Backbone as JSON Lines, residues from 0, in Angstrom:
{"i":0,"aa":"M","n":[0.65,-1.18,-0.03],"ca":[0.09,0.03,0.03],"c":[0.96,1.41,0.04]}
{"i":1,"aa":"S","n":[0.37,2.08,-0.62],"ca":[1.17,3.52,-0.92],"c":[0.85,4.61,0.36]}
{"i":2,"aa":"D","n":[1.55,5.47,0.77],"ca":[1.54,6.12,1.69],"c":[0.72,7.56,1.14]}
{"i":3,"aa":"I","n":[0.55,7.51,-0.1],"ca":[0.17,8.85,-0.87],"c":[-1.5,8.66,-0.87]}
{"i":4,"aa":"P","n":[-2.0,9.51,-0.12],"ca":[-3.71,9.39,-0.27],"c":[-4.23,9.42,-1.54]}
{"i":5,"aa":"T","n":[-5.22,8.91,-1.88],"ca":[-6.07,9.4,-3.22],"c":[-7.19,10.11,-2.77]}
{"i":6,"aa":"F","n":[-7.69,11.05,-3.89],"ca":[-8.69,11.91,-3.66],"c":[-9.83,11.45,-4.54]}
{"i":7,"aa":"S","n":[-11.03,11.2,-4.34],"ca":[-12.07,10.97,-5.21],"c":[-12.93,12.23,-5.59]}
{"i":8,"aa":"N","n":[-12.64,13.27,-4.6],"ca":[-13.35,14.68,-4.76],"c":[-12.64,15.49,-5.74]}
{"i":9,"aa":"P","n":[-12.94,15.91,-6.76],"ca":[-12.33,16.86,-7.8],"c":[-11.97,18.04,-7.27]}
{"i":10,"aa":"A","n":[-12.53,18.58,-6.32],"ca":[-12.46,19.9,-5.59],"c":[-11.27,19.76,-4.79]}
{"i":11,"aa":"D","n":[-11.05,18.5,-3.97],"ca":[-9.8,18.45,-3.22],"c":[-8.58,18.31,-4.08]}
{"i":12,"aa":"K","n":[-8.93,17.7,-5.2],"ca":[-7.62,17.39,-6.29],"c":[-7.3,18.79,-6.73]}
{"i":13,"aa":"L","n":[-8.01,19.65,-7.05],"ca":[-7.86,21.03,-7.52],"c":[-7.21,21.71,-6.23]}
{"i":14,"aa":"K","n":[-7.59,21.47,-5.33],"ca":[-6.99,22.26,-3.92],"c":[-5.54,21.85,-3.75]}
{"i":15,"aa":"L","n":[-5.36,20.57,-3.93],"ca":[-4.08,19.94,-4.01],"c":[-3.1,20.54,-4.78]}
{"i":16,"aa":"D","n":[-3.74,20.49,-6.22],"ca":[-2.79,21.16,-7.27],"c":[-2.55,22.8,-7.16]}
{"i":17,"aa":"G","n":[-3.64,23.44,-6.51],"ca":[-3.15,24.77,-6.29],"c":[-1.87,24.89,-5.28]}
{"i":18,"aa":"M","n":[-2.07,24.04,-4.0],"ca":[-1.01,24.01,-3.13],"c":[0.44,23.53,-3.75]}
{"i":19,"aa":"V","n":[0.38,22.6,-4.68],"ca":[1.54,22.4,-5.22],"c":[1.99,23.7,-6.16]}
{"i":20,"aa":"R","n":[1.09,24.14,-6.81],"ca":[1.65,25.21,-7.75],"c":[2.3,26.47,-6.85]}
{"i":21,"aa":"E","n":[1.71,26.57,-5.7],"ca":[2.21,27.76,-4.73],"c":[3.61,27.14,-4.21]}
{"i":22,"aa":"A","n":[3.82,26.05,-4.05],"ca":[5.02,25.58,-3.56],"c":[6.19,25.61,-4.46]}
{"i":23,"aa":"V","n":[5.62,25.41,-5.76],"ca":[6.63,25.42,-7.06],"c":[7.2,26.72,-7.08]}
{"i":24,"aa":"I","n":[5.95,27.71,-7.04],"ca":[6.54,29.1,-7.2],"c":[7.4,29.52,-6.02]}
{"i":25,"aa":"A","n":[7.22,29.17,-5.03],"ca":[8.01,29.49,-3.85],"c":[9.46,28.98,-4.11]}
{"i":26,"aa":"H","n":[9.43,27.74,-4.54],"ca":[10.94,27.34,-4.99],"c":[11.77,28.2,-5.98]}
{"i":27,"aa":"E","n":[10.82,28.58,-7.01],"ca":[11.41,29.15,-8.14],"c":[11.91,30.65,-7.6]}
{"i":28,"aa":"K","n":[11.16,31.31,-6.65],"ca":[11.79,32.5,-5.89],"c":[12.83,32.43,-5.08]}
{"i":29,"aa":"I","n":[13.01,31.23,-4.37],"ca":[14.22,30.89,-3.52],"c":[15.21,30.63,-4.43]}
{"i":30,"aa":"K","n":[15.1,29.96,-5.66],"ca":[16.17,30.05,-6.26],"c":[16.82,31.31,-6.99]}
{"i":31,"aa":"D","n":[15.92,31.98,-7.49],"ca":[16.23,33.33,-7.84],"c":[16.92,34.2,-6.74]}
{"i":32,"aa":"L","n":[16.23,34.14,-5.69],"ca":[16.81,34.95,-4.45],"c":[18.34,34.49,-4.12]}
{"i":33,"aa":"K","n":[18.54,33.1,-4.37],"ca":[19.91,32.7,-3.98],"c":[21.03,33.07,-5.06]}
{"i":34,"aa":"S","n":[20.38,33.06,-6.27],"ca":[21.24,33.63,-7.31],"c":[21.49,35.07,-7.05]}
{"i":35,"aa":"F","n":[20.54,35.79,-6.75],"ca":[20.66,37.34,-6.48],"c":[21.75,37.4,-5.47]}
{"i":36,"aa":"L","n":[21.82,36.53,-4.08],"ca":[22.69,36.77,-3.06],"c":[23.96,36.55,-3.63]}
{"i":37,"aa":"K","n":[24.15,35.45,-4.48],"ca":[25.48,35.31,-4.89],"c":[26.13,36.38,-5.92]}
{"i":38,"aa":"D","n":[25.22,36.88,-6.79],"ca":[25.58,38.05,-7.54],"c":[25.9,39.24,-6.62]}
{"i":39,"aa":"V","n":[25.28,39.36,-5.47],"ca":[25.68,40.78,-4.75],"c":[27.03,40.44,-4.02]}
{"i":40,"aa":"A","n":[27.31,39.18,-3.66],"ca":[28.53,38.86,-2.95],"c":[29.81,39.04,-3.97]}
{"i":41,"aa":"E","n":[29.47,38.71,-5.29],"ca":[30.42,38.61,-6.35],"c":[30.74,40.15,-6.64]}
{"i":42,"aa":"R","n":[29.85,41.0,-6.44],"ca":[30.12,42.38,-6.86],"c":[30.9,43.06,-5.72]}
{"i":43,"aa":"A","n":[30.69,42.67,-4.34],"ca":[31.4,43.07,-3.27],"c":[32.86,42.6,-3.44]}
{"i":44,"aa":"K","n":[33.01,41.58,-4.12],"ca":[34.5,41.13,-4.38],"c":[34.98,41.83,-5.45]}
{"i":45,"aa":"E","n":[34.34,41.89,-6.63],"ca":[34.93,42.44,-7.66],"c":[35.21,44.01,-7.49]}
{"i":46,"aa":"E","n":[33.98,44.83,-6.92],"ca":[33.98,46.26,-6.91],"c":[34.98,46.73,-5.66]}
{"i":47,"aa":"L","n":[34.88,45.91,-4.58],"ca":[35.5,46.24,-3.39],"c":[36.69,45.71,-2.94]}
{"i":48,"aa":"G","n":[36.81,44.32,-3.52],"ca":[37.96,43.48,-2.98],"c":[37.58,42.94,-1.64]}
{"i":49,"aa":"F","n":[36.26,42.75,-1.48],"ca":[35.69,42.1,-0.26],"c":[35.43,40.65,-0.53]}
{"i":50,"aa":"P","n":[36.12,39.78,0.2],"ca":[36.16,38.49,-0.05],"c":[34.62,37.9,0.13]}
{"i":51,"aa":"T","n":[34.2,36.94,-0.65],"ca":[32.82,36.5,-0.75],"c":[32.3,35.71,0.54]}
{"i":52,"aa":"A","n":[33.5,35.01,1.05],"ca":[33.05,34.24,2.31],"c":[33.02,35.47,3.54]}
{"i":53,"aa":"S","n":[33.76,36.29,3.54],"ca":[33.56,37.28,4.59],"c":[32.19,38.15,4.33]}
{"i":54,"aa":"F","n":[31.99,38.48,3.18],"ca":[30.74,39.0,2.79],"c":[29.4,38.31,3.27]}
{"i":55,"aa":"N","n":[29.47,37.02,3.05],"ca":[28.4,36.21,3.4],"c":[28.4,36.02,4.97]}
{"i":56,"aa":"G","n":[29.44,36.18,5.52],"ca":[29.48,36.14,7.23],"c":[28.9,37.17,7.62]}
{"i":57,"aa":"L","n":[29.13,38.43,7.15],"ca":[28.77,39.87,7.46],"c":[27.3,39.96,7.38]}
{"i":58,"aa":"V","n":[26.8,39.42,6.21],"ca":[25.24,39.1,5.84],"c":[24.59,38.27,6.94]}
{"i":59,"aa":"A","n":[25.17,37.14,7.26],"ca":[24.67,36.31,8.12],"c":[24.59,37.04,9.52]}
{"i":60,"aa":"E","n":[25.76,37.59,9.84],"ca":[25.89,38.14,11.14],"c":[24.47,39.42,11.12]}
{"i":61,"aa":"R","n":[24.43,40.09,10.13],"ca":[23.35,41.12,10.1],"c":[22.05,40.43,10.28]}
{"i":62,"aa":"F","n":[21.74,39.35,9.53],"ca":[20.4,38.69,9.31],"c":[20.09,38.07,10.62]}
{"i":63,"aa":"N","n":[20.99,37.22,11.24],"ca":[20.41,36.36,12.42],"c":[21.46,36.26,13.64]}
{"i":64,"aa":"D","n":[22.34,37.24,13.52],"ca":[23.29,37.48,14.88],"c":[24.11,36.03,15.04]}
{"i":65,"aa":"K","n":[24.43,35.53,13.71],"ca":[25.05,34.0,13.85],"c":[26.45,34.2,14.41]}
{"i":66,"aa":"Q","n":[27.18,35.09,14.06],"ca":[28.61,35.12,14.61],"c":[28.55,35.73,16.08]}
{"i":67,"aa":"S","n":[27.63,36.5,16.5],"ca":[27.72,36.89,17.85],"c":[27.22,35.61,18.61]}
{"i":68,"aa":"T","n":[26.27,35.06,18.28],"ca":[26.18,34.0,19.02],"c":[27.16,32.95,19.3]}
{"i":69,"aa":"I","n":[27.86,32.74,18.37],"ca":[29.02,31.84,18.31],"c":[30.03,32.44,19.55]}
{"i":70,"aa":"L","n":[30.47,33.8,19.29],"ca":[31.35,34.49,20.09],"c":[30.75,34.44,21.69]}
{"i":71,"aa":"E","n":[29.55,34.8,21.74],"ca":[28.87,34.61,23.05],"c":[29.06,33.47,23.7]}
{"i":72,"aa":"K","n":[28.97,32.24,23.03],"ca":[28.94,30.83,23.74],"c":[30.63,30.75,23.95]}
{"i":73,"aa":"A","n":[31.48,31.18,22.83],"ca":[32.75,31.12,23.14],"c":[33.27,31.88,24.25]}
{"i":74,"aa":"E","n":[32.84,32.99,24.66],"ca":[33.23,33.75,25.76],"c":[32.66,33.14,27.13]}
{"i":75,"aa":"Q","n":[31.61,32.51,27.09],"ca":[30.79,31.81,28.41],"c":[31.88,30.62,28.49]}
{"i":76,"aa":"L","n":[32.39,29.85,27.6],"ca":[33.32,28.69,28.06],"c":[34.69,29.17,28.29]}
{"i":77,"aa":"V","n":[35.04,30.59,27.95],"ca":[36.29,30.96,28.28],"c":[36.05,31.49,29.76]}
{"i":78,"aa":"E","n":[35.05,32.08,29.93],"ca":[34.71,32.34,31.53],"c":[34.58,31.09,32.41]}
{"i":79,"aa":"L","n":[33.94,30.06,31.94],"ca":[33.77,29.04,32.67],"c":[35.21,28.19,32.96]}
{"i":80,"aa":"N","n":[35.93,28.11,31.82],"ca":[37.44,27.53,31.91],"c":[38.2,28.28,33.11]}
{"i":81,"aa":"E","n":[38.18,29.73,32.94],"ca":[38.81,30.4,34.05],"c":[38.32,30.07,35.38]}
{"i":82,"aa":"E","n":[37.07,30.18,35.5],"ca":[36.64,29.75,36.89],"c":[36.89,28.44,37.31]}
{"i":83,"aa":"L","n":[37.17,27.53,36.6],"ca":[37.52,26.1,36.76],"c":[39.06,26.16,37.3]}
{"i":84,"aa":"L","n":[39.74,26.89,36.33],"ca":[41.02,26.84,36.65],"c":[41.46,27.62,37.95]}
{"i":85,"aa":"E","n":[40.85,28.72,38.34],"ca":[40.95,29.42,39.47],"c":[40.54,28.42,40.65]}
{"i":86,"aa":"L","n":[39.51,27.69,40.64],"ca":[38.82,26.9,41.52],"c":[40.14,25.81,41.74]}
{"i":87,"aa":"S","n":[40.49,25.16,40.81],"ca":[41.67,24.11,40.71],"c":[42.79,24.74,41.54]}
{"i":88,"aa":"R","n":[43.22,26.05,41.19],"ca":[44.39,26.64,41.73],"c":[44.07,26.69,43.37]}
{"i":89,"aa":"K","n":[43.06,27.3,43.7],"ca":[42.79,27.43,45.19],"c":[42.84,26.3,45.8]}
{"i":90,"aa":"H","n":[42.11,25.18,45.09],"ca":[41.96,23.96,45.65],"c":[43.33,23.11,45.91]}
{"i":91,"aa":"T","n":[44.14,23.14,45.08],"ca":[45.59,22.7,45.17],"c":[46.5,23.41,46.2]}
{"i":92,"aa":"T","n":[46.19,24.66,46.37],"ca":[47.01,25.38,47.29],"c":[46.75,25.28,48.81]}
{"i":93,"aa":"T","n":[45.35,24.82,48.96],"ca":[44.72,24.82,50.3],"c":[44.89,23.45,50.78]}
{"i":94,"aa":"Q","n":[45.07,22.52,50.14],"ca":[45.15,21.12,50.31],"c":[46.55,20.86,50.85]}
{"i":95,"aa":"P","n":[46.45,20.11,52.12],"ca":[47.81,19.68,52.55],"c":[48.42,18.62,51.67]}
{"i":96,"aa":"T","n":[49.81,18.64,51.68],"ca":[50.46,17.94,50.81],"c":[50.57,16.54,51.73]}
{"i":97,"aa":"T","n":[50.28,15.4,50.91],"ca":[50.36,14.17,51.58],"c":[51.42,13.27,50.82]}
{"i":98,"aa":"T","n":[51.8,12.44,51.65],"ca":[52.97,11.58,51.18],"c":[52.32,10.17,50.66]}
{"i":99,"aa":"T","n":[52.85,9.89,49.57],"ca":[52.34,8.57,49.06],"c":[53.16,7.41,49.7]}
{"i":100,"aa":"S","n":[52.87,6.28,49.61],"ca":[53.65,5.18,49.96],"c":[54.76,5.13,49.27]}
{"i":101,"aa":"R","n":[54.87,5.4,48.03],"ca":[56.07,5.52,47.34],"c":[56.98,6.52,48.03]}
{"i":102,"aa":"D","n":[56.55,7.68,48.18],"ca":[57.44,8.66,48.97],"c":[58.04,8.21,50.41]}
{"i":103,"aa":"E","n":[57.39,7.4,51.05],"ca":[57.54,6.88,52.35],"c":[58.61,5.78,52.22]}
{"i":104,"aa":"E","n":[58.87,4.99,51.02],"ca":[59.92,3.95,50.74],"c":[61.12,4.72,50.51]}
{"i":105,"aa":"E","n":[61.19,5.94,50.09],"ca":[62.57,6.4,49.69],"c":[63.04,6.88,50.75]}
């Protein structure tokens, strides 16, 4: 059996056809917009010498704060690491030194 439903009602078939047409139009617009974005990045490279990867990164940052989010997470990890290192330093300096059985044998 197929997972694809069948429609006996012509009105439902027409409705489905309309939805498929809308989705196809949307895909065509997306394709055109992707091409436009590529053209703009190429213009930035040709006219200003601005690398396309850097341009696309700048656009991503402006569009959805992508780089800021990455930097924010990295800063949080650095801060946590510094806290852990400080805690470790304090812990090792406040602990009395203990001798191991190997030290006692010498």
